[in-house]
Backbone as numpy.savetxt, mean C-alpha at the origin, in Angstrom:
# Nx Ny Nz CAx CAy CAz Cx Cy Cz
13.52 11.86 10.63 12.31 11.52 9.91 11.12 12.32 10.41
11.04 12.51 11.72 9.89 13.21 12.27 9.93 14.71 11.95
11.10 15.25 11.58 11.14 16.63 11.10 10.33 16.76 9.83
10.46 15.77 8.92 9.68 15.76 7.69 8.20 15.63 8.00
7.87 14.83 9.01 6.47 14.66 9.39 5.86 15.99 9.83
6.61 16.78 10.60 6.09 18.06 11.06 5.84 19.01 9.90
6.69 18.96 8.88 6.48 19.81 7.71 5.16 19.46 7.04
4.88 18.15 6.91 3.63 17.72 6.31 2.43 18.12 7.18
2.53 17.85 8.46 1.38 18.01 9.34 0.97 19.47 9.50
1.90 20.39 9.49 1.53 21.79 9.61 0.65 22.24 8.45
0.97 21.76 7.26 0.14 22.12 6.11 -1.24 21.51 6.19
-1.31 20.25 6.59 -2.61 19.58 6.71 -3.44 20.23 7.79
-2.83 20.53 8.92 -3.56 21.12 10.06 -4.18 22.45 9.66
-3.43 23.31 9.00 -3.95 24.61 8.61 -5.09 24.48 7.61
-4.97 23.51 6.71 -6.00 23.32 5.70 -7.31 22.84 6.30
-7.25 21.82 7.15 -8.48 21.20 7.63 -9.16 22.00 8.73
-8.44 22.87 9.43 -9.08 23.69 10.45 -10.09 24.65 9.84
-9.94 24.94 8.56 -10.85 25.86 7.89 -12.17 25.19 7.50
-12.28 23.89 7.69 -13.45 23.16 7.24 -14.48 23.05 8.37
-15.74 23.27 8.01 -16.85 23.05 8.94 -17.33 21.62 8.81
-18.18 21.21 9.71 -18.73 19.85 9.64 -19.51 19.66 8.35
-20.17 20.73 7.91 -21.02 20.64 6.73 -20.24 20.37 5.46
-18.99 20.85 5.41 -18.20 20.71 4.18 -17.21 19.55 4.22
-17.16 18.81 5.29 -16.17 17.73 5.41 -16.36 16.67 4.34
-17.62 16.26 4.10 -17.87 15.24 3.10 -17.57 15.75 1.70
-17.86 17.04 1.45 -17.54 17.61 0.14 -16.03 17.58 -0.10
-15.26 17.80 0.97 -13.81 17.80 0.85 -13.30 16.43 0.41
-13.90 15.35 0.95 -13.48 14.00 0.58 -13.69 13.78 -0.91
-14.83 14.23 -1.43 -15.10 14.08 -2.85 -14.12 14.91 -3.67
-13.85 16.14 -3.22 -12.93 16.99 -3.95 -11.52 16.39 -3.96
-11.09 15.80 -2.84 -9.77 15.20 -2.77 -9.66 14.02 -3.73
-10.75 13.25 -3.83 -10.78 12.12 -4.76 -10.58 12.61 -6.20
-11.32 13.68 -6.54 -11.21 14.24 -7.89 -9.82 14.84 -8.11
-9.28 15.50 -7.07 -7.95 16.09 -7.17 -6.89 15.04 -7.41
-7.03 13.89 -6.76 -6.07 12.81 -6.93 -6.06 12.34 -8.39
-7.28 12.19 -8.96 -7.37 11.77 -10.35 -6.76 12.81 -11.29
-7.08 14.08 -11.04 -6.56 15.14 -11.89 -5.04 15.21 -11.80
-4.51 15.05 -10.57 -3.06 15.12 -10.39 -2.35 14.04 -11.18
-2.99 12.88 -11.27 -2.37 11.77 -12.00 -2.54 11.94 -13.50
-3.75 12.34 -13.93 -4.06 12.36 -15.36 -3.54 13.62 -16.05
-3.63 14.77 -15.35 -3.33 16.04 -16.00 -1.87 16.46 -15.83
-1.38 16.43 -14.60 -0.06 17.01 -14.35 1.09 16.14 -14.81
0.82 14.86 -15.05 1.91 13.99 -15.49 1.40 13.18 -16.66
1.56 13.67 -17.86 1.08 13.04 -19.07 2.29 12.81 -19.98
2.45 11.61 -20.52 1.58 10.47 -20.33 1.77 9.80 -18.99
0.82 8.94 -18.61 0.85 8.28 -17.30 1.56 6.95 -17.42
2.48 6.70 -16.51 3.20 5.43 -16.49 3.17 4.89 -15.08
3.28 3.56 -14.94 3.11 3.03 -13.60 3.78 1.70 -13.38
4.05 1.43 -12.11 4.54 0.13 -11.69 3.36 -0.83 -11.65
3.52 -2.03 -12.17 2.41 -2.96 -12.23 2.66 -4.14 -11.31
1.64 -4.98 -11.21 1.75 -6.16 -10.35 2.66 -7.21 -10.94
3.07 -7.06 -12.18 4.00 -8.04 -12.73 5.38 -7.87 -12.14
5.66 -6.75 -11.53 6.93 -6.60 -10.85 6.82 -7.15 -9.44
7.96 -7.35 -8.80 7.95 -7.88 -7.45 8.06 -6.80 -6.40
7.55 -5.61 -6.69 7.73 -4.47 -5.82 7.20 -4.66 -4.42
7.77 -3.91 -3.48 7.35 -3.98 -2.09 5.96 -3.37 -1.93
5.02 -4.06 -1.28 3.63 -3.62 -1.20 3.40 -2.59 -0.09
3.94 -1.38 -0.23 3.83 -0.38 0.82 2.40 0.10 1.02
1.77 0.60 -0.06 0.43 1.17 0.10 -0.63 0.11 0.35
-0.39 -1.11 -0.12 -1.39 -2.15 0.07 -1.56 -2.61 1.51
-0.53 -2.42 2.33 -0.61 -2.87 3.72 -0.57 -1.70 4.71
-0.54 -0.47 4.18 -0.51 0.70 5.05 -1.75 0.75 5.92
-1.56 0.85 7.23 -2.66 0.92 8.18 -2.91 2.39 8.52
-3.98 2.95 7.96 -4.29 4.36 8.16 -5.14 4.51 9.41
-4.63 5.21 10.39 -5.40 5.52 11.59 -4.72 6.67 12.33
-5.44 7.20 13.32 -4.90 8.30 14.13 -4.82 7.85 15.59
-3.72 8.20 16.24 -3.52 7.84 17.64 -3.66 9.06 18.52
-3.98 8.88 19.80 -4.04 10.01 20.74 -2.63 10.56 20.99
-2.56 11.74 21.59 -1.29 12.39 21.86 -0.36 11.47 22.65
0.87 11.33 22.16 1.92 10.49 22.78 1.62 9.00 22.71
0.59 8.60 21.99 0.31 7.18 21.82 1.23 6.56 20.78
1.56 5.29 21.00 2.43 4.56 20.09 1.69 3.37 19.49
1.98 3.07 18.24 1.47 1.86 17.60 2.57 1.21 16.79
2.73 -0.09 16.94 3.73 -0.84 16.19 3.04 -2.04 15.54
3.12 -2.12 14.21 2.51 -3.22 13.47 3.59 -3.99 12.72
3.54 -5.31 12.82 4.42 -6.18 12.06 3.56 -7.02 11.12
3.81 -6.90 9.82 3.01 -7.60 8.81 3.90 -8.45 7.94
3.51 -9.72 7.78 4.20 -10.61 6.85 3.31 -10.76 5.62
3.82 -10.42 4.46 3.07 -10.39 3.21 3.69 -11.38 2.24
2.92 -12.40 1.85 3.41 -13.44 0.94 2.64 -13.33 -0.37
3.30 -12.82 -1.41 2.65 -12.55 -2.69 3.13 -13.56 -3.73
2.21 -14.41 -4.21 2.52 -15.40 -5.24 2.10 -14.84 -6.59
3.06 -14.73 -7.53 2.84 -14.07 -8.82 3.02 -15.12 -9.91
1.91 -15.71 -10.36 1.98 -16.81 -11.31 1.00 -16.69 -12.47
0.00 -15.81 -12.39 -1.02 -15.72 -13.43 -0.51 -14.92 -14.62
-0.53 -15.53 -15.80 -0.12 -14.86 -17.03 -1.39 -14.33 -17.70
-1.50 -13.01 -17.81 -2.73 -12.37 -18.28 -2.44 -11.58 -19.55
-3.28 -11.77 -20.56 -3.26 -10.95 -21.77 -4.60 -10.24 -21.87
-4.56 -8.92 -21.66 -5.79 -8.13 -21.52 -6.62 -8.69 -20.37
-7.75 -9.36 -20.67 -8.59 -9.92 -19.61 -8.52 -11.44 -19.53
-7.78 -12.06 -20.43 -7.74 -13.52 -20.50 -6.51 -14.07 -19.80
-6.70 -15.17 -19.05 -5.57 -15.84 -18.42 -5.02 -16.90 -19.35
-3.70 -16.85 -19.60 -3.03 -17.78 -20.50 -2.59 -19.00 -19.71
-2.83 -20.17 -20.27 -2.50 -21.42 -19.58 -1.03 -21.77 -19.81
-0.16 -21.05 -19.11 1.27 -21.32 -19.17 1.85 -21.16 -17.77
2.89 -21.91 -17.49 3.55 -21.80 -16.18 5.07 -21.75 -16.33
5.54 -21.09 -17.41 6.98 -21.02 -17.66 7.69 -20.07 -16.70
6.95 -19.07 -16.20 7.56 -18.09 -15.29 6.69 -17.97 -14.04
7.34 -17.95 -12.89 6.65 -17.70 -11.63 7.55 -16.84 -10.75
6.91 -15.96 -9.97 7.65 -15.08 -9.08 7.02 -15.12 -7.70
7.78 -14.66 -6.73 7.23 -14.48 -5.39 7.86 -13.25 -4.76
7.10 -12.63 -3.89 7.60 -11.53 -3.07 7.16 -11.79 -1.65
8.10 -11.94 -0.75 7.80 -12.12 0.66 8.36 -10.92 1.41
7.49 -10.25 2.14 7.88 -8.99 2.76 7.52 -8.97 4.24
8.44 -8.53 5.05 8.18 -8.26 6.46 8.19 -6.75 6.64
7.05 -6.19 7.03 6.92 -4.74 7.14 6.69 -4.34 8.58
7.43 -3.35 9.02 7.26 -2.77 10.35 6.69 -1.36 10.19
5.51 -1.14 10.75 4.90 0.20 10.72 4.90 0.77 12.12
5.48 1.95 12.27 5.56 2.63 13.57 4.73 3.91 13.50
3.76 4.05 14.39 2.90 5.23 14.45 3.10 5.94 15.79
3.04 7.26 15.74 3.18 8.05 16.96 2.21 9.22 16.93
1.44 9.39 18.01 0.50 10.49 18.11 1.20 11.78 18.46
1.46 12.61 17.45 2.18 13.86 17.68 1.31 14.85 18.44
0.04 14.97 18.03 -0.95 15.77 18.75 -2.23 14.97 18.82
-3.29 15.58 19.30 -4.57 14.88 19.42 -5.10 14.44 18.06
-4.81 15.20 17.00 -5.35 14.90 15.68 -4.31 14.48 14.65
-3.03 14.57 14.98 -1.98 14.31 14.01 -1.15 13.10 14.43
-0.99 12.18 13.49 -0.21 10.97 13.72 0.90 10.88 12.69
2.12 10.60 13.14 3.24 10.36 12.25 3.46 8.88 12.05
3.80 8.48 10.83 3.94 7.07 10.49 5.23 6.83 9.71
5.93 5.75 10.07 7.10 5.28 9.32 6.88 3.81 8.99
7.04 3.45 7.71 6.85 2.07 7.25 8.16 1.56 6.68
8.71 0.50 7.30 10.03 -0.03 6.93 9.87 -1.49 6.47
10.19 -1.81 5.22 10.06 -3.18 4.73 11.40 -3.89 4.57
11.37 -5.20 4.77 12.48 -6.06 4.37 11.88 -7.11 3.44
12.49 -7.30 2.28 11.84 -8.07 1.22 12.74 -9.19 0.71
12.09 -10.32 0.38 12.72 -11.44 -0.31 12.03 -11.59 -1.66
12.80 -11.62 -2.76 12.24 -11.73 -4.09 12.86 -12.90 -4.83
12.05 -13.52 -5.68 12.56 -14.64 -6.46 11.77 -14.87 -7.73
12.43 -15.46 -8.71 11.78 -15.80 -9.98 12.34 -17.11 -10.50
11.44 -17.95 -11.03 11.83 -19.22 -11.64 11.35 -19.23 -13.09
12.28 -19.48 -14.02 11.95 -19.54 -15.45 12.28 -20.93 -15.98
11.27 -21.55 -16.59 11.47 -22.89 -17.15 11.96 -22.79 -18.59
13.06 -23.51 -18.89 13.60 -23.55 -20.25 13.77 -25.01 -20.67
14.17 -25.22 -21.91 14.39 -26.58 -22.41 15.53 -27.27 -21.67
16.46 -26.50 -21.19 17.62 -27.07 -20.50 17.44 -27.13 -18.98
16.30 -26.70 -18.50 16.06 -26.76 -17.06 15.52 -25.43 -16.54
15.52 -25.28 -15.22 14.99 -24.09 -14.58 16.11 -23.10 -14.26
15.81 -21.83 -14.50 16.72 -20.74 -14.15 16.09 -19.94 -13.02
16.82 -19.80 -11.92 16.28 -19.11 -10.76 17.08 -17.84 -10.47
16.39 -16.86 -9.94 17.03 -15.63 -9.48 16.42 -15.23 -8.15
17.25 -14.99 -7.15 16.76 -14.66 -5.82 17.63 -13.57 -5.19
16.99 -12.75 -4.38 17.72 -11.74 -3.62 16.87 -11.31 -2.43
17.44 -10.49 -1.58 16.70 -9.97 -0.43 17.38 -8.69 0.04
16.67 -7.92 0.83 17.25 -6.71 1.37 16.22 -5.73 1.86
16.69 -4.65 2.44 15.82 -3.57 2.91 15.17 -2.89 1.72
13.86 -2.62 1.82 13.15 -1.91 0.77 13.11 -0.42 1.03
12.43 0.30 0.15 12.27 1.74 0.32 11.39 2.03 1.54
11.65 3.15 2.20 10.97 3.50 3.46 9.95 4.60 3.19
8.76 4.44 3.75 7.69 5.43 3.62 7.54 6.22 4.91
7.55 7.55 4.80 7.30 8.44 5.93 6.02 9.22 5.64
5.12 9.26 6.62 3.80 9.82 6.35 3.26 10.53 7.58
2.42 11.53 7.36 1.68 12.15 8.45 0.20 12.09 8.12
-0.63 11.92 9.15 -2.06 11.76 8.98 -2.81 12.69 9.94
-3.78 13.38 9.40 -4.60 14.31 10.19 -6.02 13.77 10.29
-6.53 13.67 11.50 -7.87 13.14 11.71 -8.82 14.25 12.16
-9.97 14.35 11.47 -11.02 15.29 11.85 -12.26 14.50 12.22
-12.71 14.64 13.44 -13.90 13.92 13.91 -15.14 14.60 13.34
-16.07 13.79 12.83 -17.31 14.26 12.23 -18.50 13.79 13.06
-19.68 14.35 12.81 -20.87 13.89 13.55 -21.20 12.43 13.24
-22.05 11.84 14.09 -22.57 10.47 13.89 -21.45 9.42 13.85
-20.49 9.54 14.75 -19.42 8.55 14.90 -18.59 8.38 13.64
-18.43 9.45 12.87 -17.65 9.40 11.64 -16.34 10.16 11.82
-15.41 9.91 10.91 -14.11 10.59 10.95 -13.53 10.66 9.55
-12.73 11.69 9.31 -12.03 11.87 8.05 -10.54 11.98 8.36
-9.74 11.16 7.66 -8.29 11.15 7.86 -7.61 11.49 6.54
-6.78 12.54 6.56 -6.04 12.96 5.37 -4.56 12.69 5.61
-3.88 12.13 4.61 -2.47 11.80 4.78 -1.61 12.28 3.62
-0.38 12.64 3.94 0.64 12.96 2.95 1.90 12.17 3.29
2.57 11.65 2.27 3.75 10.84 2.54 4.82 10.98 1.48
6.01 10.57 1.84 7.14 10.54 0.91 7.86 9.20 1.06
8.21 8.59 -0.08 8.93 7.32 -0.07 10.38 7.58 -0.40
11.26 7.18 0.49 12.69 7.42 0.33 13.38 6.20 -0.27
14.26 6.40 -1.25 14.88 5.27 -1.97 16.04 4.66 -1.19
15.73 3.96 -0.12 16.76 3.33 0.70 17.03 1.88 0.30
16.16 1.30 -0.52 16.34 -0.08 -0.95 17.37 -0.20 -2.06
18.01 -1.37 -2.12 19.04 -1.63 -3.14 18.41 -1.73 -4.53
19.14 -1.29 -5.56 18.67 -1.36 -6.93 19.61 -2.14 -7.84
20.72 -2.65 -7.28 21.66 -3.42 -8.09 22.11 -4.68 -7.36
21.16 -5.30 -6.66 21.47 -6.56 -5.99 21.78 -7.67 -6.99
22.62 -8.61 -6.56 22.98 -9.74 -7.40 22.26 -11.01 -6.95
22.10 -11.93 -7.89 21.51 -13.22 -7.56 22.38 -13.93 -6.53
21.73 -14.56 -5.56 22.44 -15.19 -4.45 23.40 -16.26 -4.93
23.00 -17.04 -5.96 23.83 -18.17 -6.41 24.78 -17.79 -7.55
24.26 -17.14 -8.60 25.08 -16.87 -9.78 25.96 -15.64 -9.64
25.57 -14.70 -8.79 26.32 -13.46 -8.64 26.06 -12.44 -9.72
25.07 -12.70 -10.61 24.73 -11.77 -11.68 23.75 -10.71 -11.16
23.88 -9.47 -11.67 22.96 -8.40 -11.27 21.56 -8.71 -11.79
20.58 -8.55 -10.95 19.20 -8.87 -11.30 18.50 -7.67 -11.94
17.43 -7.92 -12.73 16.70 -6.81 -13.36 15.90 -6.01 -12.34
15.32 -4.90 -12.80 14.58 -3.99 -11.92 13.41 -4.68 -11.24
12.80 -5.66 -11.92 11.64 -6.34 -11.35 11.98 -7.20 -10.14
13.27 -7.45 -9.93 13.68 -8.29 -8.80 14.59 -7.54 -7.83
14.44 -6.23 -7.77 15.22 -5.42 -6.85 14.36 -4.95 -5.68
14.91 -4.91 -4.47 14.14 -4.47 -3.30 13.72 -3.00 -3.35
14.50 -2.17 -4.04 14.22 -0.73 -4.09 13.87 -0.26 -5.48
13.37 0.98 -5.57 13.02 1.57 -6.86 14.00 2.64 -7.29
14.82 3.14 -6.38 15.78 4.17 -6.74 15.18 5.54 -6.98
13.93 5.74 -6.59 13.26 7.02 -6.85 12.58 7.53 -5.59
12.48 8.86 -5.49 11.70 9.50 -4.43 10.27 9.61 -4.94
9.33 9.04 -4.21 7.93 9.03 -4.63 7.06 9.71 -3.58
5.87 10.15 -4.00 4.99 10.92 -3.13 3.61 10.27 -3.06
2.98 10.42 -1.90 1.71 9.74 -1.66 0.72 10.70 -1.00
-0.54 10.65 -1.44 -1.62 11.39 -0.81 -2.77 10.42 -0.57
-3.40 10.50 0.60 -4.47 9.57 0.93 -5.61 10.30 1.62
-6.80 9.74 1.50 -7.95 10.21 2.26 -8.77 9.00 2.67
-9.30 9.05 3.87 -10.09 7.93 4.38 -11.28 8.46 5.17
-12.46 7.94 4.84 -13.69 8.28 5.56 -14.15 7.05 6.33
-14.39 7.23 7.63 -14.82 6.13 8.49 -16.16 6.47 9.12
-17.04 5.49 9.20 -18.31 5.69 9.88 -18.85 4.34 10.33
-19.90 4.37 11.15 -20.57 3.15 11.60 -22.06 3.27 11.28
-22.77 2.16 11.39 -24.18 2.13 11.03 -25.05 2.26 12.28
-26.17 3.01 12.13 -27.06 3.24 13.27 -27.68 1.95 13.78
-28.00 1.03 12.88 -28.66 -0.21 13.29 -27.71 -1.17 14.00
-26.39 -0.95 13.82 -25.39 -1.77 14.51 -24.11 -0.96 14.64
-23.87 -0.40 15.81 -22.75 0.50 16.01 -21.39 -0.16 15.80
-21.31 -1.47 16.00 -20.03 -2.17 15.85 -19.69 -2.43 14.39
-20.67 -2.26 13.49 -20.43 -2.49 12.07 -19.95 -1.19 11.43
-18.78 -1.21 10.85 -18.17 0.00 10.32 -17.98 -0.08 8.81
-17.93 1.10 8.20 -17.68 1.26 6.77 -16.51 2.22 6.60
-15.57 1.84 5.73 -14.40 2.67 5.48 -14.17 2.79 3.99
-13.98 4.03 3.53 -13.65 4.28 2.13 -12.30 5.01 2.09
-11.35 4.42 1.37 -10.00 4.96 1.31 -9.57 5.18 -0.12
-8.93 6.33 -0.38 -8.33 6.63 -1.67 -6.84 6.90 -1.46
-6.00 6.30 -2.30 -4.56 6.53 -2.22 -4.01 6.78 -3.62
-3.29 7.88 -3.78 -2.62 8.18 -5.05 -1.12 8.24 -4.80
-0.37 7.62 -5.68 1.09 7.59 -5.56 1.72 8.11 -6.84
2.56 9.14 -6.69 3.25 9.76 -7.83 4.73 9.42 -7.73
5.26 8.77 -8.76 6.65 8.31 -8.76 7.53 9.20 -9.62
8.80 9.23 -9.32 9.76 10.02 -10.09 10.75 9.08 -10.79
11.62 9.68 -11.59 12.55 8.91 -12.42 13.69 8.35 -11.58
14.05 7.10 -11.86 15.20 6.47 -11.22 16.33 6.30 -12.24
17.55 6.56 -11.78 18.73 6.36 -12.61 19.68 5.36 -11.95
19.14 4.51 -11.10 19.96 3.64 -10.27 20.02 2.19 -10.73
19.23 1.81 -11.74 19.23 0.41 -12.18 20.37 0.14 -13.15
20.90 -1.07 -13.09 22.07 -1.42 -13.88 21.77 -1.47 -15.38
20.58 -1.89 -15.75 20.27 -2.12 -17.17 19.45 -1.00 -17.80
19.25 0.11 -17.08 18.48 1.22 -17.62 19.14 2.54 -17.22
19.31 3.42 -18.20 19.79 4.75 -17.86 18.75 5.52 -17.06
17.50 5.40 -17.48 16.37 5.99 -16.74 15.22 4.99 -16.71
14.58 4.91 -15.58 13.41 4.02 -15.45 12.44 4.69 -14.48
11.18 4.77 -14.89 10.20 5.35 -14.00 9.05 4.37 -13.79
8.90 3.91 -12.54 7.70 3.21 -12.16 6.63 4.29 -12.02
5.57 4.13 -12.77 4.63 5.23 -12.91 3.74 5.48 -11.71
2.62 6.09 -11.94 1.74 6.62 -10.91 0.53 5.70 -10.72
0.17 5.52 -9.49 -0.84 4.52 -9.13 -1.99 5.18 -8.38
-3.20 4.76 -8.70 -4.37 5.19 -7.94 -5.09 3.95 -7.41
-5.44 3.97 -6.11 -6.13 2.84 -5.49 -7.34 3.32 -4.69
-8.37 2.48 -4.69 -9.57 2.76 -3.89 -9.91 1.49 -3.10
-10.10 1.65 -1.80 -10.43 0.54 -0.91 -11.82 0.79 -0.30
-12.71 -0.17 -0.43 -14.02 -0.12 0.23 -14.09 -1.29 1.20
-14.24 -0.99 2.49 -14.12 -2.03 3.51 -15.31 -2.00 4.47
-15.71 -3.21 4.89 -16.72 -3.38 5.92 -16.11 -4.24 7.03
-16.34 -3.87 8.28 -15.79 -4.62 9.41 -16.79 -4.63 10.55
-16.75 -5.70 11.33 -17.65 -5.82 12.48 -16.84 -6.25 13.69
-17.47 -6.18 14.86 -16.85 -6.61 16.10 -17.87 -7.34 16.96
-17.43 -8.46 17.56 -18.27 -9.19 18.50 -17.38 -10.09 19.35
-17.94 -10.58 20.45 -17.17 -11.39 21.40 -17.39 -12.88 21.15
-16.29 -13.63 21.22 -16.32 -15.09 21.23 -15.32 -15.54 22.28
-15.80 -16.31 23.25 -14.93 -16.81 24.33 -14.21 -15.68 25.05
-14.88 -14.54 25.16 -14.30 -13.42 25.89 -13.29 -12.61 25.12
-13.07 -12.95 23.84 -12.12 -12.21 23.01 -12.86 -11.45 21.92
-12.43 -10.23 21.66 -13.07 -9.39 20.66 -12.62 -9.82 19.26
-13.62 -10.22 18.44 -13.36 -10.67 17.08 -13.60 -9.52 16.10
-12.77 -9.46 15.03 -12.86 -8.37 14.07 -12.84 -8.91 12.64
-13.95 -9.47 12.14 -13.98 -9.90 10.74 -14.11 -8.69 9.82
-13.56 -8.82 8.60 -13.60 -7.70 7.66 -13.67 -8.23 6.23
-14.15 -7.37 5.34 -14.20 -7.68 3.91 -13.87 -6.40 3.15
-12.83 -6.46 2.32 -12.35 -5.28 1.61 -12.33 -5.54 0.11
-12.82 -4.56 -0.65 -12.71 -4.58 -2.10 -11.67 -3.53 -2.49
-10.68 -3.94 -3.26 -9.58 -3.04 -3.61 -9.49 -2.90 -5.13
-9.63 -1.65 -5.60 -9.43 -1.34 -7.01 -8.08 -0.66 -7.17
-7.34 -1.06 -8.18 -6.01 -0.48 -8.44 -5.88 -0.16 -9.92
-5.51 1.08 -10.20 -5.20 1.48 -11.58 -3.72 1.82 -11.66
-3.09 1.37 -12.72 -1.69 1.72 -12.98 -1.52 1.96 -14.46
-0.81 3.02 -14.81 -0.51 3.27 -16.22 0.71 2.46 -16.66
1.32 2.87 -17.75 2.47 2.14 -18.29 3.77 2.65 -17.70
4.69 1.74 -17.44 6.04 2.12 -17.04 6.73 2.83 -18.19
7.74 3.62 -17.87 8.53 4.27 -18.90 10.00 3.94 -18.65
10.69 3.49 -19.70 12.10 3.16 -19.59 12.83 3.72 -20.81
13.92 4.40 -20.53 14.71 5.05 -21.57 13.85 6.01 -22.40
12.83 6.61 -21.77 11.99 7.57 -22.46 10.85 6.99 -23.25
10.68 5.66 -23.24 9.63 5.02 -24.01 8.74 4.18 -23.09
7.43 4.15 -23.37 6.52 3.36 -22.53 6.70 1.87 -22.78
6.58 1.11 -21.70 6.60 -0.34 -21.79 5.16 -0.81 -21.99
4.88 -1.37 -23.16 3.50 -1.71 -23.51 2.96 -2.90 -22.73
3.82 -3.61 -22.02 3.39 -4.76 -21.22 3.33 -4.43 -19.74
2.95 -3.22 -19.42 2.79 -2.80 -18.02 1.53 -1.98 -17.89
1.01 -1.92 -16.67 -0.16 -1.10 -16.39 -1.47 -1.80 -16.65
-2.55 -1.23 -16.08 -3.87 -1.80 -16.28 -4.78 -1.55 -15.09
-5.80 -2.39 -15.00 -6.81 -2.29 -13.95 -6.91 -3.62 -13.21
-6.98 -3.55 -11.88 -7.12 -4.73 -11.04 -8.26 -4.52 -10.04
-8.98 -5.58 -9.75 -9.98 -5.55 -8.69 -9.78 -6.81 -7.84
-9.58 -6.62 -6.53 -9.33 -7.72 -5.62 -10.38 -7.75 -4.51
-10.57 -8.91 -3.93 -11.36 -9.05 -2.72 -10.45 -9.58 -1.62
-10.56 -8.99 -0.43 -9.68 -9.35 0.68 -10.51 -9.64 1.93
-10.80 -10.90 2.22 -11.42 -11.23 3.51 -10.36 -11.30 4.60
-10.71 -10.88 5.80 -9.75 -10.90 6.90 -10.42 -11.17 8.23
-9.60 -11.54 9.21 -10.09 -11.81 10.55 -9.01 -11.43 11.56
-9.38 -10.65 12.54 -8.42 -10.24 13.57 -9.03 -10.46 14.95
-8.17 -10.70 15.93 -8.61 -10.96 17.30 -7.83 -10.05 18.25
-8.55 -9.36 19.12 -7.90 -8.59 20.18 -7.52 -9.54 21.30
-6.28 -9.99 21.30 -5.80 -10.90 22.33 -5.80 -10.21 23.69
-5.49 -8.92 23.70 -5.55 -8.11 24.90 -5.90 -6.68 24.48
-5.94 -5.77 25.42 -6.26 -4.38 25.09 -5.21 -3.76 24.18
-3.99 -4.26 24.26 -2.88 -3.66 23.51 -2.37 -4.51 22.35
-2.90 -5.71 22.17 -2.37 -6.61 21.15 -3.50 -7.15 20.27
-3.31 -6.99 18.95 -4.25 -7.53 17.97 -3.49 -8.44 17.01
-4.09 -9.61 16.72 -3.50 -10.58 15.79 -4.48 -10.77 14.64
-4.00 -10.68 13.40 -4.90 -10.78 12.26 -4.31 -11.54 11.09
-5.19 -12.10 10.26 -4.81 -12.74 9.01 -5.75 -12.25 7.91
-5.28 -12.28 6.67 -6.10 -11.85 5.54 -5.56 -12.51 4.27
-6.44 -12.64 3.29 -6.05 -13.16 1.99 -6.56 -12.25 0.88
-5.79 -12.07 -0.17 -6.20 -11.22 -1.29 -6.29 -12.06 -2.55
-7.45 -11.96 -3.23 -7.71 -12.80 -4.40 -8.26 -11.94 -5.54
-7.83 -12.19 -6.77 -8.28 -11.35 -7.90 -9.72 -11.65 -8.31
-10.48 -10.59 -8.58 -11.83 -10.71 -9.12 -11.87 -10.34 -10.60
-11.06 -9.34 -10.97 -11.09 -8.85 -12.35 -9.75 -8.21 -12.67
-9.25 -8.46 -13.90 -8.00 -7.85 -14.35 -8.12 -7.51 -15.83
-7.77 -6.28 -16.15 -7.73 -5.82 -17.54 -6.40 -5.11 -17.73
-5.42 -5.84 -18.28 -4.04 -5.38 -18.28 -3.56 -5.06 -19.70
-2.57 -4.19 -19.77 -1.96 -3.85 -21.05 -1.02 -4.96 -21.49
-1.13 -5.38 -22.74 -0.20 -6.36 -23.28 -0.29 -7.70 -22.58
0.88 -8.29 -22.32 1.00 -9.59 -21.68 1.79 -9.43 -20.39
1.20 -9.84 -19.26 1.85 -9.62 -17.96 1.65 -10.83 -17.05
2.64 -11.04 -16.18 2.48 -12.00 -15.09 2.12 -11.20 -13.84
1.09 -11.64 -13.13 0.55 -10.84 -12.04 0.13 -11.73 -10.88
-0.32 -11.09 -9.81 -0.61 -11.79 -8.56 -1.68 -12.87 -8.73
-1.39 -14.06 -8.24 -2.36 -15.15 -8.20 -3.15 -15.11 -6.90
-2.44 -14.91 -5.80 -3.06 -14.79 -4.48 -2.02 -14.23 -3.52
-2.52 -13.66 -2.45 -1.64 -13.08 -1.45 -2.19 -13.41 -0.07
-1.29 -13.77 0.84 -1.65 -14.07 2.22 -0.88 -13.13 3.14
-1.56 -12.61 4.16 -0.95 -11.65 5.07 -1.27 -12.01 6.52
-0.30 -11.81 7.40 -0.49 -12.01 8.83 0.06 -10.78 9.55
-0.67 -10.32 10.58 -0.31 -9.06 11.24 -0.35 -9.18 12.75
0.65 -8.58 13.39 0.66 -8.34 14.84 0.65 -6.83 15.05
-0.30 -6.35 15.83 -0.39 -4.91 16.07 -0.37 -4.62 17.57
0.61 -3.82 17.98 0.74 -3.43 19.38 0.35 -1.95 19.50
-0.53 -1.63 20.44 -0.97 -0.26 20.67 -0.70 0.11 22.12
-0.08 1.26 22.31 0.25 1.73 23.65 -0.41 3.08 23.87
-1.26 3.21 24.89 -2.01 4.45 25.08 -1.11 5.61 25.42
-1.56 6.79 24.99 -0.85 8.02 25.33 -1.57 8.75 26.43
-1.78 10.06 26.22 -2.42 10.88 27.25 -3.91 10.61 27.34
-4.50 10.14 26.19 -5.92 9.80 26.18 -6.07 8.31 26.02
-7.31 7.84 26.01 -7.55 6.42 25.80 -7.22 6.07 24.36
-7.01 4.78 24.12 -6.70 4.32 22.78 -7.85 4.59 21.83
-7.51 5.03 20.62 -8.50 5.26 19.58 -8.38 4.13 18.58
-9.22 3.13 18.70 -9.10 1.96 17.85 -9.94 2.12 16.59
């Protein structure tokens, strides 16, 4: 896996070394525009995986940061996604005939390859389920298994005034199952209830970090993530299926202060997500894709210099979806993060 990381990092390193401090902010804007162009222009029409599926939340929980040389970071995140809201365009329909859940345990391993380059591997294990109410009773479908694995490299460039720019490139490998059967009935489940996607997908990210002069502990982070998916031929009920391309923007504010001798880390994140329509058998699925806006309050505590414990909740603020879709009602997350210093001090 780390051989792939080196291939990514060499390209990023050569690119960013050519940038001066004066052009760093311009580069962030250009990358944002490039991400949009890559999604809109190079792959037309645009199709995408939506929140109505039970997909593994790789990009939503990805912790973007850079570690010092030989530094290690291990994060364990439990993600509980309740999918019960039935939405038609912007209106919520008062029905509860279908409900889904996705429970995911994600392990993120980071390693400081050099002073500015960090390699990341994200490994999920997922539990999925759906309950459908009928006149004759409830029909349930459940499965679990290893999800697709994300391998990524991140390059950090330090900027003036306590700011930093982190650029990332990643590849998602289709290691998750795509033809799992229901635990009780033994029937093969649809694509929406499979741990894997069966496709090799690509990810590009940029993140700008800074703090405020009036309060150095108060930080601002702006993150952009674009994900480009490829065609899968691994699902039982589809000859070809493509979960489309996704663009996300995260705007986050975080602070730090002491309570009872422990460092507290409250945060507030606004997450925008755009997804186009899925494509199956060469035709777009009109009940997929749209726009989502979430708010995510969180709180983390540095239990020790090397251990951080955090919780967060994600709640919808606005949804404008294509057709009729069932989507996330709320999400709860809990995280344990272990950091081990390398040759330099920890870069938190």
